PDB file of N, CA, C and O in Angstrom, chain B, residues numbered from 101:
ATOM      1  N   VAL B 101       0.078  36.642 -35.389  1.00  0.00           N
ATOM      2  CA  VAL B 101       0.404  36.546 -36.795  1.00  0.00           C
ATOM      3  C   VAL B 101       0.732  37.912 -37.322  1.00  0.00           C
ATOM      4  O   VAL B 101      -0.068  38.838 -37.192  1.00  0.00           O
ATOM      5  N   ALA B 102       1.861  38.052 -37.896  1.00  0.00           N
ATOM      6  CA  ALA B 102       2.281  39.363 -38.418  1.00  0.00           C
ATOM      7  C   ALA B 102       1.843  39.503 -39.888  1.00  0.00           C
ATOM      8  O   ALA B 102       0.647  39.588 -40.166  1.00  0.00           O
ATOM      9  N   ASP B 103       2.761  39.526 -40.787  1.00  0.00           N
ATOM     10  CA  ASP B 103       2.427  39.874 -42.156  1.00  0.00           C
ATOM     11  C   ASP B 103       2.890  38.749 -43.113  1.00  0.00           C
ATOM     12  O   ASP B 103       3.534  37.777 -42.717  1.00  0.00           O
ATOM     13  N   ARG B 104       2.532  38.938 -44.360  1.00  0.00           N
ATOM     14  CA  ARG B 104       2.943  38.048 -45.443  1.00  0.00           C
ATOM     15  C   ARG B 104       3.631  38.939 -46.468  1.00  0.00           C
ATOM     16  O   ARG B 104       3.140  40.023 -46.784  1.00  0.00           O
ATOM     17  N   ILE B 105       4.768  38.484 -46.985  1.00  0.00           N
ATOM     18  CA  ILE B 105       5.433  39.246 -48.039  1.00  0.00           C
ATOM     19  C   ILE B 105       5.870  38.293 -49.138  1.00  0.00           C
ATOM     20  O   ILE B 105       6.149  37.119 -48.896  1.00  0.00           O
ATOM     21  N   ALA B 106       5.922  38.824 -50.345  1.00  0.00           N
ATOM     22  CA  ALA B 106       6.420  38.033 -51.483  1.00  0.00           C
ATOM     23  C   ALA B 106       7.964  38.106 -51.488  1.00  0.00           C
ATOM     24  O   ALA B 106       8.549  39.176 -51.316  1.00  0.00           O
ATOM     25  N   GLU B 107       8.593  36.955 -51.686  1.00  0.00           N
ATOM     26  CA  GLU B 107      10.048  36.937 -51.657  1.00  0.00           C
ATOM     27  C   GLU B 107      10.513  35.772 -52.559  1.00  0.00           C
ATOM     28  O   GLU B 107      10.222  34.613 -52.262  1.00  0.00           O
ATOM     29  N   ASP B 108      11.214  36.066 -53.628  1.00  0.00           N
ATOM     30  CA  ASP B 108      11.787  35.063 -54.508  1.00  0.00           C
ATOM     31  C   ASP B 108      10.760  34.054 -55.015  1.00  0.00           C
ATOM     32  O   ASP B 108      11.044  32.859 -55.083  1.00  0.00           O
ATOM     33  N   GLY B 109       9.559  34.535 -55.374  1.00  0.00           N
ATOM     34  CA  GLY B 109       8.537  33.660 -55.917  1.00  0.00           C
ATOM     35  C   GLY B 109       7.805  32.848 -54.856  1.00  0.00           C
ATOM     36  O   GLY B 109       6.943  32.043 -55.209  1.00  0.00           O
ATOM     37  N   VAL B 110       8.107  33.022 -53.582  1.00  0.00           N
ATOM     38  CA  VAL B 110       7.390  32.327 -52.515  1.00  0.00           C
ATOM     39  C   VAL B 110       6.797  33.374 -51.587  1.00  0.00           C
ATOM     40  O   VAL B 110       7.165  34.548 -51.606  1.00  0.00           O
ATOM     41  N   LEU B 111       5.860  32.895 -50.772  1.00  0.00           N
ATOM     42  CA  LEU B 111       5.251  33.799 -49.786  1.00  0.00           C
ATOM     43  C   LEU B 111       5.869  33.446 -48.419  1.00  0.00           C
ATOM     44  O   LEU B 111       6.045  32.271 -48.096  1.00  0.00           O
ATOM     45  N   VAL B 112       6.186  34.455 -47.641  1.00  0.00           N
ATOM     46  CA  VAL B 112       6.775  34.228 -46.320  1.00  0.00           C
ATOM     47  C   VAL B 112       5.826  34.787 -45.284  1.00  0.00           C
ATOM     48  O   VAL B 112       5.444  35.956 -45.345  1.00  0.00           O
ATOM     49  N   TRP B 113       5.443  33.947 -44.325  1.00  0.00           N
ATOM     50  CA  TRP B 113       4.537  34.332 -43.276  1.00  0.00           C
ATOM     51  C   TRP B 113       5.328  34.454 -41.991  1.00  0.00           C
ATOM     52  O   TRP B 113       6.058  33.539 -41.611  1.00  0.00           O
ATOM     53  N   HIS B 114       5.184  35.578 -41.329  1.00  0.00           N
ATOM     54  CA  HIS B 114       5.945  35.871 -40.111  1.00  0.00           C
ATOM     55  C   HIS B 114       5.065  35.705 -38.865  1.00  0.00           C
ATOM     56  O   HIS B 114       4.053  36.392 -38.719  1.00  0.00           O
ATOM     57  N   LEU B 115       5.453  34.798 -37.975  1.00  0.00           N
ATOM     58  CA  LEU B 115       4.726  34.580 -36.732  1.00  0.00           C
ATOM     59  C   LEU B 115       5.636  34.909 -35.573  1.00  0.00           C
ATOM     60  O   LEU B 115       6.701  34.307 -35.438  1.00  0.00           O
ATOM     61  N   PRO B 116       5.240  35.864 -34.721  1.00  0.00           N
ATOM     62  CA  PRO B 116       6.081  36.159 -33.556  1.00  0.00           C
ATOM     63  C   PRO B 116       6.028  35.015 -32.544  1.00  0.00           C
ATOM     64  O   PRO B 116       4.949  34.589 -32.130  1.00  0.00           O
ATOM     65  N   LEU B 117       7.181  34.533 -32.159  1.00  0.00           N
ATOM     66  CA  LEU B 117       7.270  33.464 -31.121  1.00  0.00           C
ATOM     67  C   LEU B 117       8.403  33.833 -30.136  1.00  0.00           C
ATOM     68  O   LEU B 117       9.440  33.170 -30.102  1.00  0.00           O
ATOM     69  N   PRO B 118       8.191  34.902 -29.336  1.00  0.00           N
ATOM     70  CA  PRO B 118       9.252  35.279 -28.415  1.00  0.00           C
ATOM     71  C   PRO B 118       9.531  34.164 -27.405  1.00  0.00           C
ATOM     72  O   PRO B 118       8.618  33.541 -26.861  1.00  0.00           O
ATOM     73  N   GLY B 119      10.824  33.938 -27.177  1.00  0.00           N
ATOM     74  CA  GLY B 119      11.221  32.935 -26.194  1.00  0.00           C
ATOM     75  C   GLY B 119      11.249  31.518 -26.717  1.00  0.00           C
ATOM     76  O   GLY B 119      11.700  30.621 -26.004  1.00  0.00           O
ATOM     77  N   ALA B 120      10.783  31.272 -27.946  1.00  0.00           N
ATOM     78  CA  ALA B 120      10.767  29.936 -28.460  1.00  0.00           C
ATOM     79  C   ALA B 120      12.191  29.489 -28.819  1.00  0.00           C
ATOM     80  O   ALA B 120      13.023  30.296 -29.233  1.00  0.00           O
ATOM     81  N   ARG B 121      12.449  28.193 -28.653  1.00  0.00           N
ATOM     82  CA  ARG B 121      13.727  27.602 -29.009  1.00  0.00           C
ATOM     83  C   ARG B 121      13.558  26.661 -30.154  1.00  0.00           C
ATOM     84  O   ARG B 121      12.585  25.908 -30.201  1.00  0.00           O
ATOM     85  N   ARG B 122      14.483  26.683 -31.082  1.00  0.00           N
ATOM     86  CA  ARG B 122      14.383  25.877 -32.307  1.00  0.00           C
ATOM     87  C   ARG B 122      14.174  24.384 -31.990  1.00  0.00           C
ATOM     88  O   ARG B 122      13.340  23.728 -32.614  1.00  0.00           O
ATOM     89  N   GLU B 123      14.933  23.854 -31.020  1.00  0.00           N
ATOM     90  CA  GLU B 123      14.876  22.435 -30.716  1.00  0.00           C
ATOM     91  C   GLU B 123      13.521  22.006 -30.105  1.00  0.00           C
ATOM     92  O   GLU B 123      13.192  20.819 -30.105  1.00  0.00           O
ATOM     93  N   ALA B 124      12.742  22.971 -29.587  1.00  0.00           N
ATOM     94  CA  ALA B 124      11.440  22.656 -28.990  1.00  0.00           C
ATOM     95  C   ALA B 124      10.274  23.062 -29.897  1.00  0.00           C
ATOM     96  O   ALA B 124       9.125  23.111 -29.458  1.00  0.00           O
ATOM     97  N   LEU B 125      10.582  23.351 -31.163  1.00  0.00           N
ATOM     98  CA  LEU B 125       9.567  23.862 -32.082  1.00  0.00           C
ATOM     99  C   LEU B 125       9.111  22.757 -33.031  1.00  0.00           C
ATOM    100  O   LEU B 125       9.928  21.970 -33.509  1.00  0.00           O
ATOM    101  N   ASP B 126       7.793  22.698 -33.307  1.00  0.00           N
ATOM    102  CA  ASP B 126       7.240  21.753 -34.262  1.00  0.00           C
ATOM    103  C   ASP B 126       6.165  22.466 -35.068  1.00  0.00           C
ATOM    104  O   ASP B 126       5.392  23.263 -34.538  1.00  0.00           O
ATOM    105  N   LEU B 127       6.137  22.168 -36.323  1.00  0.00           N
ATOM    106  CA  LEU B 127       5.213  22.846 -37.248  1.00  0.00           C
ATOM    107  C   LEU B 127       4.525  21.788 -38.102  1.00  0.00           C
ATOM    108  O   LEU B 127       5.191  20.988 -38.760  1.00  0.00           O
ATOM    109  N   VAL B 128       3.167  21.781 -38.092  1.00  0.00           N
ATOM    110  CA  VAL B 128       2.405  20.765 -38.845  1.00  0.00           C
ATOM    111  C   VAL B 128       1.259  21.477 -39.564  1.00  0.00           C
ATOM    112  O   VAL B 128       0.536  22.281 -38.976  1.00  0.00           O
ATOM    113  N   ARG B 129       1.116  21.159 -40.843  1.00  0.00           N
ATOM    114  CA  ARG B 129      -0.012  21.667 -41.595  1.00  0.00           C
ATOM    115  C   ARG B 129      -1.041  20.579 -41.745  1.00  0.00           C
ATOM    116  O   ARG B 129      -0.731  19.468 -42.176  1.00  0.00           O
ATOM    117  N   ARG B 130      -2.282  20.903 -41.385  1.00  0.00           N
ATOM    118  CA  ARG B 130      -3.401  19.986 -41.539  1.00  0.00           C
ATOM    119  C   ARG B 130      -4.512  20.744 -42.264  1.00  0.00           C
ATOM    120  O   ARG B 130      -5.185  21.586 -41.670  1.00  0.00           O
ATOM    121  N   GLY B 131      -4.696  20.451 -43.508  1.00  0.00           N
ATOM    122  CA  GLY B 131      -5.723  21.124 -44.279  1.00  0.00           C
ATOM    123  C   GLY B 131      -5.464  22.601 -44.381  1.00  0.00           C
ATOM    124  O   GLY B 131      -4.420  23.019 -44.881  1.00  0.00           O
ATOM    125  N   ASP B 132      -6.412  23.406 -43.908  1.00  0.00           N
ATOM    126  CA  ASP B 132      -6.299  24.835 -43.979  1.00  0.00           C
ATOM    127  C   ASP B 132      -5.812  25.474 -42.660  1.00  0.00           C
ATOM    128  O   ASP B 132      -6.019  26.663 -42.420  1.00  0.00           O
ATOM    129  N   GLU B 133      -5.167  24.664 -41.825  1.00  0.00           N
ATOM    130  CA  GLU B 133      -4.669  25.147 -40.530  1.00  0.00           C
ATOM    131  C   GLU B 133      -3.197  24.789 -40.382  1.00  0.00           C
ATOM    132  O   GLU B 133      -2.704  23.819 -40.959  1.00  0.00           O
ATOM    133  N   LEU B 134      -2.526  25.597 -39.599  1.00  0.00           N
ATOM    134  CA  LEU B 134      -1.111  25.371 -39.265  1.00  0.00           C
ATOM    135  C   LEU B 134      -1.055  25.214 -37.745  1.00  0.00           C
ATOM    136  O   LEU B 134      -1.515  26.094 -37.019  1.00  0.00           O
ATOM    137  N   THR B 135      -0.499  24.111 -37.259  1.00  0.00           N
ATOM    138  CA  THR B 135      -0.324  23.895 -35.822  1.00  0.00           C
ATOM    139  C   THR B 135       1.121  24.157 -35.485  1.00  0.00           C
ATOM    140  O   THR B 135       2.023  23.494 -35.996  1.00  0.00           O
ATOM    141  N   VAL B 136       1.334  25.133 -34.617  1.00  0.00           N
ATOM    142  CA  VAL B 136       2.676  25.503 -34.159  1.00  0.00           C
ATOM    143  C   VAL B 136       2.783  25.081 -32.695  1.00  0.00           C
ATOM    144  O   VAL B 136       1.995  25.514 -31.854  1.00  0.00           O
ATOM    145  N   THR B 137       3.769  24.230 -32.403  1.00  0.00           N
ATOM    146  CA  THR B 137       4.001  23.814 -31.019  1.00  0.00           C
ATOM    147  C   THR B 137       5.407  24.278 -30.618  1.00  0.00           C
ATOM    148  O   THR B 137       6.385  24.010 -31.316  1.00  0.00           O
ATOM    149  N   ALA B 138       5.487  24.971 -29.495  1.00  0.00           N
ATOM    150  CA  ALA B 138       6.756  25.447 -28.956  1.00  0.00           C
ATOM    151  C   ALA B 138       6.818  25.000 -27.507  1.00  0.00           C
ATOM    152  O   ALA B 138       6.235  25.634 -26.628  1.00  0.00           O
ATOM    153  N   GLY B 139       7.518  23.919 -27.263  1.00  0.00           N
ATOM    154  CA  GLY B 139       7.577  23.345 -25.902  1.00  0.00           C
ATOM    155  C   GLY B 139       6.155  22.910 -25.486  1.00  0.00           C
ATOM    156  O   GLY B 139       5.510  22.149 -26.207  1.00  0.00           O
ATOM    157  N   PRO B 140       5.672  23.388 -24.336  1.00  0.00           N
ATOM    158  CA  PRO B 140       4.353  22.967 -23.873  1.00  0.00           C
ATOM    159  C   PRO B 140       3.190  23.772 -24.491  1.00  0.00           C
ATOM    160  O   PRO B 140       2.020  23.513 -24.210  1.00  0.00           O
ATOM    161  N   PHE B 141       3.539  24.739 -25.325  1.00  0.00           N
ATOM    162  CA  PHE B 141       2.493  25.610 -25.901  1.00  0.00           C
ATOM    163  C   PHE B 141       2.141  25.176 -27.301  1.00  0.00           C
ATOM    164  O   PHE B 141       3.013  24.802 -28.086  1.00  0.00           O
ATOM    165  N   ARG B 142       0.840  25.227 -27.616  1.00  0.00           N
ATOM    166  CA  ARG B 142       0.353  24.874 -28.954  1.00  0.00           C
ATOM    167  C   ARG B 142      -0.584  25.948 -29.437  1.00  0.00           C
ATOM    168  O   ARG B 142      -1.396  26.468 -28.672  1.00  0.00           O
ATOM    169  N   ARG B 143      -0.473  26.275 -30.688  1.00  0.00           N
ATOM    170  CA  ARG B 143      -1.378  27.283 -31.305  1.00  0.00           C
ATOM    171  C   ARG B 143      -1.795  26.772 -32.668  1.00  0.00           C
ATOM    172  O   ARG B 143      -0.948  26.413 -33.486  1.00  0.00           O
ATOM    173  N   VAL B 144      -3.091  26.738 -32.918  1.00  0.00           N
ATOM    174  CA  VAL B 144      -3.632  26.363 -34.233  1.00  0.00           C
ATOM    175  C   VAL B 144      -4.054  27.652 -34.914  1.00  0.00           C
ATOM    176  O   VAL B 144      -4.892  28.399 -34.410  1.00  0.00           O
ATOM    177  N   VAL B 145      -3.450  27.895 -36.080  1.00  0.00           N
ATOM    178  CA  VAL B 145      -3.648  29.144 -36.800  1.00  0.00           C
ATOM    179  C   VAL B 145      -4.322  28.847 -38.150  1.00  0.00           C
ATOM    180  O   VAL B 145      -3.774  28.073 -38.934  1.00  0.00           O
ATOM    181  N   PRO B 146      -5.483  29.430 -38.444  1.00  0.00           N
ATOM    182  CA  PRO B 146      -6.077  29.232 -39.754  1.00  0.00           C
ATOM    183  C   PRO B 146      -5.235  29.956 -40.819  1.00  0.00           C
ATOM    184  O   PRO B 146      -4.789  31.084 -40.611  1.00  0.00           O
ATOM    185  N   LEU B 147      -5.034  29.299 -41.938  1.00  0.00           N
ATOM    186  CA  LEU B 147      -4.261  29.920 -43.018  1.00  0.00           C
ATOM    187  C   LEU B 147      -5.100  30.903 -43.820  1.00  0.00           C
ATOM    188  O   LEU B 147      -6.265  30.626 -44.106  1.00  0.00           O
ATOM    189  N   PRO B 148      -4.524  32.057 -44.191  1.00  0.00           N
ATOM    190  CA  PRO B 148      -5.239  32.979 -45.085  1.00  0.00           C
ATOM    191  C   PRO B 148      -5.497  32.273 -46.435  1.00  0.00           C
ATOM    192  O   PRO B 148      -4.793  31.323 -46.777  1.00  0.00           O
ATOM    193  N   SER B 149      -6.479  32.725 -47.178  1.00  0.00           N
ATOM    194  CA  SER B 149      -6.880  32.058 -48.411  1.00  0.00           C
ATOM    195  C   SER B 149      -5.744  31.873 -49.405  1.00  0.00           C
ATOM    196  O   SER B 149      -5.657  30.823 -50.041  1.00  0.00           O
ATOM    197  N   ALA B 150      -4.877  32.858 -49.556  1.00  0.00           N
ATOM    198  CA  ALA B 150      -3.770  32.722 -50.505  1.00  0.00           C
ATOM    199  C   ALA B 150      -2.804  31.629 -50.091  1.00  0.00           C
ATOM    200  O   ALA B 150      -2.249  30.948 -50.953  1.00  0.00           O
ATOM    201  N   LEU B 151      -2.590  31.441 -48.806  1.00  0.00           N
ATOM    202  CA  LEU B 151      -1.656  30.401 -48.337  1.00  0.00           C
ATOM    203  C   LEU B 151      -2.287  29.010 -48.358  1.00  0.00           C
ATOM    204  O   LEU B 151      -1.578  28.004 -48.336  1.00  0.00           O
ATOM    205  N   ARG B 152      -3.602  28.954 -48.400  1.00  0.00           N
ATOM    206  CA  ARG B 152      -4.265  27.637 -48.496  1.00  0.00           C
ATOM    207  C   ARG B 152      -3.971  26.988 -49.835  1.00  0.00           C
ATOM    208  O   ARG B 152      -4.062  25.767 -49.967  1.00  0.00           O
ATOM    209  N   ARG B 153      -3.623  27.785 -50.821  1.00  0.00           N
ATOM    210  CA  ARG B 153      -3.308  27.270 -52.166  1.00  0.00           C
ATOM    211  C   ARG B 153      -1.810  27.089 -52.372  1.00  0.00           C
ATOM    212  O   ARG B 153      -1.327  27.074 -53.504  1.00  0.00           O
ATOM    213  N   CYS B 154      -1.085  26.953 -51.273  1.00  0.00           N
ATOM    214  CA  CYS B 154       0.364  26.811 -51.342  1.00  0.00           C
ATOM    215  C   CYS B 154       0.780  25.593 -50.500  1.00  0.00           C
ATOM    216  O   CYS B 154       0.013  25.080 -49.685  1.00  0.00           O
ATOM    217  N   THR B 155       2.025  25.155 -50.732  1.00  0.00           N
ATOM    218  CA  THR B 155       2.625  24.113 -49.914  1.00  0.00           C
ATOM    219  C   THR B 155       3.700  24.724 -49.050  1.00  0.00           C
ATOM    220  O   THR B 155       4.337  25.698 -49.452  1.00  0.00           O
ATOM    221  N   VAL B 156       3.916  24.174 -47.873  1.00  0.00           N
ATOM    222  CA  VAL B 156       4.961  24.666 -46.991  1.00  0.00           C
ATOM    223  C   VAL B 156       6.326  24.289 -47.601  1.00  0.00           C
ATOM    224  O   VAL B 156       6.566  23.125 -47.922  1.00  0.00           O
ATOM    225  N   ASP B 157       7.194  25.263 -47.752  1.00  0.00           N
ATOM    226  CA  ASP B 157       8.492  25.067 -48.407  1.00  0.00           C
ATOM    227  C   ASP B 157       9.654  25.128 -47.420  1.00  0.00           C
ATOM    228  O   ASP B 157      10.797  24.881 -47.804  1.00  0.00           O
ATOM    229  N   GLY B 158       9.386  25.449 -46.174  1.00  0.00           N
ATOM    230  CA  GLY B 158      10.457  25.514 -45.178  1.00  0.00           C
ATOM    231  C   GLY B 158      10.110  26.532 -44.109  1.00  0.00           C
ATOM    232  O   GLY B 158       9.136  27.273 -44.238  1.00  0.00           O
ATOM    233  N   ALA B 159      10.899  26.564 -43.069  1.00  0.00           N
ATOM    234  CA  ALA B 159      10.686  27.523 -41.982  1.00  0.00           C
ATOM    235  C   ALA B 159      11.982  27.754 -41.249  1.00  0.00           C
ATOM    236  O   ALA B 159      12.861  26.892 -41.218  1.00  0.00           O
ATOM    237  N   ALA B 160      12.095  28.945 -40.649  1.00  0.00           N
ATOM    238  CA  ALA B 160      13.277  29.319 -39.881  1.00  0.00           C
ATOM    239  C   ALA B 160      12.822  30.169 -38.686  1.00  0.00           C
ATOM    240  O   ALA B 160      11.890  30.967 -38.784  1.00  0.00           O
ATOM    241  N   LEU B 161      13.503  29.973 -37.577  1.00  0.00           N
ATOM    242  CA  LEU B 161      13.260  30.771 -36.371  1.00  0.00           C
ATOM    243  C   LEU B 161      14.439  31.728 -36.205  1.00  0.00           C
ATOM    244  O   LEU B 161      15.581  31.295 -36.054  1.00  0.00           O
ATOM    245  N   ARG B 162      14.157  33.019 -36.235  1.00  0.00           N
ATOM    246  CA  ARG B 162      15.198  34.041 -36.072  1.00  0.00           C
ATOM    247  C   ARG B 162      14.698  35.172 -35.173  1.00  0.00           C
ATOM    248  O   ARG B 162      13.655  35.779 -35.419  1.00  0.00           O
ATOM    249  N   GLU B 163      15.469  35.428 -34.135  1.00  0.00           N
ATOM    250  CA  GLU B 163      15.188  36.560 -33.241  1.00  0.00           C
ATOM    251  C   GLU B 163      13.742  36.603 -32.778  1.00  0.00           C
ATOM    252  O   GLU B 163      13.106  37.657 -32.803  1.00  0.00           O
ATOM    253  N   GLY B 164      13.224  35.460 -32.356  1.00  0.00           N
ATOM    254  CA  GLY B 164      11.881  35.398 -31.793  1.00  0.00           C
ATOM    255  C   GLY B 164      10.756  35.436 -32.827  1.00  0.00           C
ATOM    256  O   GLY B 164       9.603  35.703 -32.490  1.00  0.00           O
ATOM    257  N   GLU B 165      11.099  35.167 -34.082  1.00  0.00           N
ATOM    258  CA  GLU B 165      10.078  35.215 -35.134  1.00  0.00           C
ATOM    259  C   GLU B 165      10.223  33.955 -36.014  1.00  0.00           C
ATOM    260  O   GLU B 165      11.308  33.638 -36.502  1.00  0.00           O
ATOM    261  N   LEU B 166       9.102  33.257 -36.195  1.00  0.00           N
ATOM    262  CA  LEU B 166       9.097  32.101 -37.081  1.00  0.00           C
ATOM    263  C   LEU B 166       8.698  32.605 -38.472  1.00  0.00           C
ATOM    264  O   LEU B 166       7.669  33.256 -38.652  1.00  0.00           O
ATOM    265  N   ARG B 167       9.546  32.279 -39.440  1.00  0.00           N
ATOM    266  CA  ARG B 167       9.310  32.672 -40.835  1.00  0.00           C
ATOM    267  C   ARG B 167       9.036  31.389 -41.624  1.00  0.00           C
ATOM    268  O   ARG B 167       9.915  30.540 -41.770  1.00  0.00           O
ATOM    269  N   ILE B 168       7.811  31.261 -42.128  1.00  0.00           N
ATOM    270  CA  ILE B 168       7.384  30.064 -42.810  1.00  0.00           C
ATOM    271  C   ILE B 168       7.252  30.391 -44.307  1.00  0.00           C
ATOM    272  O   ILE B 168       6.539  31.313 -44.704  1.00  0.00           O
ATOM    273  N   ARG B 169       7.953  29.614 -45.105  1.00  0.00           N
ATOM    274  CA  ARG B 169       7.951  29.823 -46.558  1.00  0.00           C
ATOM    275  C   ARG B 169       6.884  28.928 -47.182  1.00  0.00           C
ATOM    276  O   ARG B 169       6.796  27.737 -46.884  1.00  0.00           O
ATOM    277  N   PHE B 170       6.068  29.537 -48.063  1.00  0.00           N
ATOM    278  CA  PHE B 170       5.023  28.828 -48.792  1.00  0.00           C
ATOM    279  C   PHE B 170       5.283  28.980 -50.290  1.00  0.00           C
ATOM    280  O   PHE B 170       5.583  30.076 -50.762  1.00  0.00           O
ATOM    281  N   ARG B 171       5.171  27.910 -51.017  1.00  0.00           N
ATOM    282  CA  ARG B 171       5.343  27.947 -52.489  1.00  0.00           C
ATOM    283  C   ARG B 171       3.988  27.694 -53.099  1.00  0.00           C
ATOM    284  O   ARG B 171       3.303  26.745 -52.717  1.00  0.00           O
ATOM    285  N   PRO B 172       3.576  28.553 -54.069  1.00  0.00           N
ATOM    286  CA  PRO B 172       2.276  28.340 -54.728  1.00  0.00           C
ATOM    287  C   PRO B 172       2.196  26.967 -55.362  1.00  0.00           C
ATOM    288  O   PRO B 172       3.138  26.534 -56.025  1.00  0.00           O
ATOM    289  N   ASP B 173       1.093  26.282 -55.169  1.00  0.00           N
ATOM    290  CA  ASP B 173       0.815  24.981 -55.766  1.00  0.00           C
ATOM    291  C   ASP B 173       0.162  25.215 -57.090  1.00  0.00           C
ATOM    292  O   ASP B 173      -0.978  25.678 -57.122  1.00  0.00           O
ATOM    293  N   PRO B 174       0.844  24.912 -58.239  1.00  0.00           N
ATOM    294  CA  PRO B 174       0.280  25.208 -59.567  1.00  0.00           C
ATOM    295  C   PRO B 174      -1.067  24.544 -59.826  1.00  0.00           C
ATOM    296  O   PRO B 174      -1.847  25.035 -60.642  1.00  0.00           O
ATOM    297  N   GLU B 175      -1.355  23.427 -59.140  1.00  0.00           N
ATOM    298  CA  GLU B 175      -2.615  22.743 -59.315  1.00  0.00           C
ATOM    299  C   GLU B 175      -3.781  23.542 -58.691  1.00  0.00           C
ATOM    300  O   GLU B 175      -4.937  23.340 -59.065  1.00  0.00           O
ATOM    301  N   LEU B 176      -3.484  24.426 -57.764  1.00  0.00           N
ATOM    302  CA  LEU B 176      -4.555  25.139 -57.042  1.00  0.00           C
ATOM    303  C   LEU B 176      -4.660  26.614 -57.434  1.00  0.00           C
ATOM    304  O   LEU B 176      -5.581  27.300 -56.991  1.00  0.00           O
ATOM    305  N   TRP B 177      -3.743  27.107 -58.246  1.00  0.00           N
ATOM    306  CA  TRP B 177      -3.785  28.528 -58.674  1.00  0.00           C
ATOM    307  C   TRP B 177      -4.398  28.602 -60.055  1.00  0.00           C
ATOM    308  O   TRP B 177      -4.137  27.736 -60.889  1.00  0.00           O
ATOM    309  N   PRO B 178      -5.207  29.614 -60.318  1.00  0.00           N
ATOM    310  CA  PRO B 178      -5.762  29.754 -61.681  1.00  0.00           C
ATOM    311  C   PRO B 178      -4.654  29.984 -62.681  1.00  0.00           C
ATOM    312  O   PRO B 178      -3.679  30.686 -62.411  1.00  0.00           O
ATOM    313  N   ARG B 179      -4.822  29.385 -63.833  1.00  0.00           N
ATOM    314  CA  ARG B 179      -3.861  29.593 -64.923  1.00  0.00           C
ATOM    315  C   ARG B 179      -4.210  30.808 -65.709  1.00  0.00           C
ATOM    316  O   ARG B 179      -5.385  31.061 -65.977  1.00  0.00           O
ATOM    317  N   SER B 180      -3.186  31.594 -66.102  1.00  0.00           N
ATOM    318  CA  SER B 180      -3.460  32.758 -66.965  1.00  0.00           C
ATOM    319  C   SER B 180      -3.593  32.291 -68.386  1.00  0.00           C
ATOM    320  O   SER B 180      -3.010  31.281 -68.781  1.00  0.00           O
ATOM    321  N   ARG B 181      -4.360  33.026 -69.151  1.00  0.00           N
ATOM    322  CA  ARG B 181      -4.614  32.602 -70.564  1.00  0.00           C
ATOM    323  C   ARG B 181      -3.729  33.300 -71.492  1.00  0.00           C
ATOM    324  O   ARG B 181      -3.799  33.074 -72.700  1.00  0.00           O
TER     325      ARG B 181
END
């Protein structure tokens, strides 16, 4: 797991997946974990606390790196006064 950066109001999480092919990739969120399957390999990654309060908004595989977009869920983020 690499880093998280803010981009256009969403959070983007970068996961290195060297050698992965898009057609063999599957991504499933279950509670506070993200399951990434690439062909015969599976990895369950716990989500950082900030991403637990977000919904998955999309993902892209580029140059051996999976970039997963998360959008903050307004129901789970504190409201400013």
